[in-house]
N, C-alpha and C positions, 0 to 999 in steps of 0.2 A: 574397546575403542572401535568406532565405526567409520566407514568411509562416506563422506558427505560430498555431494555434488550440487553446487549452486549455479543455476543458469540465470543470467542477468545479474551477475555478481558485482558489477561495477556501478549499478544504479544506486538509488537512495538507500534502500533497505539492505542491499547485499553486503556491504562492509560491516554493518552492525550484526548481521546474521552470522557472517564468517567468524567474527570475534566471539560471538556467543558460543558457537560450536567449538572453536579452538580452546577457549577457556575451560570447556567441559571435557577436554581431552580427546576430541575427535580429529581425524585427518580430513582436511577440507580442500577441495579443488573448486575453482570457480572459472566460469567462461562468460564472455559477453561479446558484444559487437566490437570491432569487426572480425574478431577471431572466430566467433560462432554466431550465425544467424539461424534462429530456430525454424526458419522456413527452408533451410538446407537439410533435407532428410539424410543425405549421404554423410555429411559431417556429423550430424547428431548421432547416427548409428555408430560411427567410428569412435567417437568420444565415449559413449556409454558402454560400448563393447570393451574399450581399453580400460576404463575406470571401474567398471562393475560396482557401482555404488550400493551402499546399504540404504542410504537416504538420498532422495533428490528433491530439491525445492525449485520450482519454476517462478522466478521473479521477472522474467523477460516479458514485458507487456506494454501496451499503450495504456497508461494509467491516468491520463488526464481526461476528464469528462469534456472539457472545452475542446481539446484536440480531437476527441472522438466525433464531435459534431462536424468538425472541419474535414475529417478524414475517416468516414465510416467504413469504407472498403478496407483500408489499411488496418483499422482497428479489428475488424473481423479476421483478416488474414493473420495478424500477429497473435491476437488473444485466443482465437479458436483454432485455426489451422496449425499455428505453432505449437499449441498445447497438444493437439492430436499427434503431431509429429513426435513429440516427446513421449507420449504414451505408447505409440507404435514402436519406438526405439527401445523403450523399457520392456515391452512385451516380448520383443525379439531377443534382446541382449542381456537383460537383468530382471527377469520376471519376479524375483523375490524382493526387489527393491521397494521400499516404502516411499510413496510420492506425496508431496504436498503441493496442491494447486491453490493459488491465491485468488479468491473472489472478492466480492465487494458488497457493502451495504446498499449500493446503488441498484442492486437486483430487486429490492423489496418494493411492494406497493406502499402507497402513502399510509402512514399511521401516526396518530398523535400521542402514542405511548411507546415504551421501549419495544424494539423488534426482537422476536425470538425466531428460532430456526424453522418453526412450523407455520409462520405467517406467510400469507400469499405473496407471490412474486409478480411484479409488473413494472419492469424497468422503463424509465422514461427518457433514456438516452442510449446511443449506440454502445458505449462502454458497458453499461449494465446489462444490455442484451447479450453482448459477447460473453459475459461472465456466466449468465444463466445457461447459455449453450454449452460452455465449458463444463459446467456441473452435470448437465444431462449426459454428455459423452463420458464423463468420469463414471457415472452410474452404470452406463452401458458397458464400459470396459471392466468394471468390477464383476458384473454378471457374466459377460462373455469370456473373459480371460482370467478371472480371479485375481486381478491386480489389487494391491493394497494402496488405495488412494484416499487421502484425506483432503477435503475441500474446506477452505475457510470463506467466511464472508467478513472481510476485514473492514473495520470502520476507519474514519480519517485518522491519520497519524502524521506526526511532524517531528522535526529535529534538524540539527546542523547537517547540511548537505542536500536538503530538499530543494528542488528547482524553484526559481522565482515565478514560474507559471502557476504555482499553488499559492493560495491566499496568504498564509501566515509568513512564509519567507519573503513574499513580496512586500507585506506590511513592514516587516523588520528592516528589510533593505532600504525601503523608501524613507523610513523614519531616521535611520542612521545617516543616509545621504543628506537629508535636511539638517540634521544635527551637526554634521561636519561643516556646513556652510556658516553656522553660527547666526543664521537669519531665519525669520519665519518662513514657512513653506507650505506646500499643498501636497496631500497624498491622494492618489486616485484609486478608487475601490469599486467593487461590484455590489451585489446585494449583501447588506449587513444584518438583515433581520433573521436569516436562517439559523436555526438551532442545530449544532453539530456536536457529535461525540468525537472528541479529538484526543488522541493518546500520544505519549512519547514513543518514538520508534523503537527504543530499547525494550519497552514492555512487549511490543508486538513481536520482536525477534525472539524474546524469551519464550513466549507462548508457542511460537512455531517450533522451537527446539523441543519443548515439552510434549507437544502433540506427536512429534516423530519418535521420541525416545520411549514413550509410554504406550501401553495398550489402550485402545480407544473403544469407548462404548458406542460412539456414533461415527458416521462418515463425514459429518458436516458440523462446523463450529463457527459461531459468531466470535469475532475477536475485537474487543473494544472495551472502553472503560466503564460504560454505564452512566457517564456524567456528560451533560450537554452544556454548551456555552453558545450564546449568539456570537456571530462574527463581530458585531458591534462591541460586545464585551471584550473579545480578544483584542480588537484594535485599540480600544480605550486603554487596556492594560499595557500594550506595547508603547503607546504614546506616553503613558504615565512614567515610563522608564527614562524618558528624555525631558530635558528642561526647556527645549525650544517650543515656540508656538506653531501648531500644525493645524491647517484647515483641511477638512475632509471633503473631497469632491467625488460624487458618484459618476462613474464612467460607464456609459451604455455599452461600450465594446467589451466590458468585463462581465456583463450579465449573461446568464445561461438562457437558452430558449425555453427550457422547462426547469424549474427549481423546486426541489422538495423542501417544504418549509421546516420540517422537523425530522431529524434522524438520530435515534438513540439506540444503543446496544443493550439488549438483555444478555449479559455475559455469564449466565448461570453455569453453562457447560465448561467454561474455562476459568471459573472464579478461583480455583485452587492454584492456578498457575500465574495469576495476575500480580504484577509487581507494584503498579500504582504510583509511578513517578508523577508528581504534581505538574500540571501543564504550565503553571506559572514559572516553575524552575526550568522547564524545557525552553520556554520563550526567553527567559533571562540568558540562558546559554547561547541561544541563536543570536540575540542582540549583541552579546559580547563578541561572538565570532565575527559578525558584520563590522563591528567597531574596529576589530583588529585587522581585518582583511579588505575592507571596502576602501577604494580610492576614488576621489572625485576631482 
């Protein structure tokens, strides 16, 4: 049984990851805002020194591409400087701890076929740039201090609990709100032509645990399903779960300044760990949740 420390534990992925580790018999501690700000070096050192974790996962991040465009300085502060603070605290207080830093498919250059870990990087937004820099420092700290750091390039994932600033929960909530009026309605969307590799968050959490528990051949792993859907297909499926008439309205405020038309994961390196929950079942669960908890 190992001691697991999850930073950013109260976000979207954190509760799923905590459950994943607890079910596997580990002891889990979690911290999040306001109790812990990863820009607070003193507090980070105190916690890591006290917990002496065997595994640490950093989920504390600016994770929205749209938000990163509005707040590039804060994105760099949290995603890069915050991660550096964590690595410094590990190096000082728990140098044998295995660390998992979450990166993104947004790091890659455009490609019209599945992306593998050796493909070139060329992020087109502040979020992706921050994650490339995080990887570079992880490599530096491996070489300089001998730290055991695993980096992921995680592709889109969704599920109950994801914020409505992301497309799929936004679609689900809007459809359910219209449904509850029992009248025709309009749903406001961004770009629907983009192809995205979208996974169930539970599959992502499982892979993270596997990467920490097992010996690793690589320092870097794509984490995704290897299956793409257009956002139009996703939206059409969500609408098909409802009986009301819904008109789709494209909203300019929901469009990104730069949009990658196709993002798909080559998940060869993590294939043995992949659970493969069907995205349709994931969406059904999200719609069910909104039906039970949405009030209008």
